[in-house]
N, C-alpha and C positions, 0 to 999 in steps of 0.2 A: 412420592417424590421424597429422594433421598436428601439429606443436608447438603450434600454437594450441588444436587440439582436446584436446591433452593437458594444457593448462594451463586449460581452461575453469573460470571462477570462476562462484559463484551468478550474478553480475551477466552474465556471460557467456550463462549457461544461459537466463535470462529473456530476453536480446537474441535468442538462436537461435530462440525460440518467439513472438517479436514478431509481431503479426497473426495469429496462430493460434489457434483454438478449440478447445476440448476439449468433446466430448459424453460425459457418463456417463449410460450408458444400461443398461436391464434387459438381461440376457442373452437373455431370450426375443424380444427386438427387434433381435439383431445383424443378422440378415441383412436386415431391413427398412431399418434405418438405413444399413448399407452399399450397399445400393441406392439409396436415396434420394440419398445423398451422390455416389456416383457418376454418375447420371442427371443432376445437376445440377452435375457438374463442379466440386465443393466440395473441391479439394485441399488447402485450408489448414485442413481440419478433422480433428483426430484423433479416435479413439473409443477409450474404455476400458469396459467392461462389468462391472457385478457379476452374480454367480451367478443365472442363472434361478429357481434351486430356492428362493431366499429368499421367492418367493412363496408357500410352503407354511408358512412362519412369517413373517407380513408385519410383525411388530415389529421384524423384525432388519433391514429394508431401512434405515429410516432410521438406526441408528448406522453400518452400512457406507457409506451415503452420506457422511455427515458425515465420515468417515474418507478415503474418495475425495476430497473437495474439499479438506480440510486439505491432502492430500499434494499436490495438482496446481495449487491457487489462484495461487501464486506464480510458474507455470510459462509460464501461458498469458494472454492479455489478456481473453479471455471464457470462461466455462463455460456448457454448457446442459446440463440434467438431462432425459433421456428416460425419465420416469417419469411417470404420472399419479398420483393419489391411493394406488392400489393396496392399498386396505385398510389404510393406516397411519393413518387417524384424524386427517388433516390434518397429521401430523408431517414429510411428504415438504415439502409447503407451507412449513409452518414454518421447516424449516431451509432452504429455498430462499430465502425472504424475508429471513432473517438475513444471509444471504451476499450478498444481493443477486444473485441468479442465478435465472433464467428456466427455467421447466419446461413440460411439455405440459399444456394444460386437460385435465379430464374426470376421472371416478371411476377408470377402468381403461381397459385397452386395448381392450376389446370396444367400449366407448363412442367412443374417438377412432378406431379403425379404420373403424366405420360412419360416423363424423361425429357429433360432440357433439350438433348441434343435431338430427338425424334420431333419433339413439339415445334422446333425451329424449323423444321422442313416442311411444315403443314401450311397452308394456303386457305385459311378458313376465316377469313374476315367476317362471313355471313353466319357464323357459327355461334350458338349460344351453349355454354358448357354447366354441366351440373356435375358435384362429386356426391359420394354417399351423403355427406352432411348436407348439402343442399338439395338433394332428392327428398331426403327425410324434411327437411324444414322448408319447402317450398313457399308453401303458405305464408309463412312468418318472414321469410327473408326475400321474396319475390312479390307475390299478389299483395301482400296488406301493404308494404313500403310505397310500393308503386300506385297503391289506391285502387287495383283492378277489382278488389273485391266491392268497392263502391260504384266504380265508374268502368264496367268492363267495356266500354266502347273505347276506351283508349289503349286498347291491347295493340292495335295496329299502328298506333302512333310510336310506340314503345318498339314493337318487335316486327313491324312490316318491312324492314330491311334486313331480316334474318331468315334464312333458308331452311336450317336443321338445328335440332338439339342433339348434342352428344354427350352421352352420360359416360362419363370417365369412372368406371366402378373400382372401388378398393376391394370390396368382397363380393363373393358370390352370393347374392340374396335376392330371391325372387319377388320378394315383397318390395325393395328398393326397386328393382327392375320394373315392376308393374307402376310404383310411384314415377318413375321417371319419364316413361311412356306417357303417363296421363298427363305430365306436366308438358310435355311435347304436344300433345293434341289440344291440351287448354290453349296452347298458345299459337297452334295452328301451324306447326313445324314438323318438318319430317324427322323421324327418329333414328338415331344410332347408338348403340352402345359398345363400349371398348373397356374390356378387363385392363386395368394398370396396375393393381394391387398397390403397393406404396411408392412406387417409382423411386426417385432420387431421395425422397424421405428417408427410406430404409438406410441406406448407405451414409447419410449425413449424421443420424442418429447413434448408428453402430459403431461410428468411429469415436464415440464418446467413452 
């Protein structure tokens, strides 16, 4: 540490971050965010992620996002929020608008991964979706929170109205494909895989 570093003031901290952008993202998108930034050579962009498990209690996303914005806003020239609405009932968008911050368009990650325009044409009310993250974390984010590991008889109560599971794949990974297909079998649903890549996430981040 140099003497200048040791005596860095708040003004100096802001100067150190001049020209830098912060992405506040969902933890479920962390791999994808870093992949897009690396591919685009966006070395001036930093990333901080909120816990992915907040999606199980979406009313907690907005307060956590507000805290993160207030914590970091004076240290960066720009902040971008890598969340869609995500079940917040518009509260994420309201928070971003109030702070003058851009966010990803769309109702949720299933939509923007497939592409919001294409997803809007789907008529899939009886479809359960997985992404790479959810295929990888199916036990931790679906089976355990719903108590299916302890009460498998509840499966049909939760999923009886679904007809198929669609895996929206961000990468070509046979191991994840197998996990997603096993998840469909576990839930008693027909299986479909669609390769989406990063969808609308890629241009949203590349514009940074």
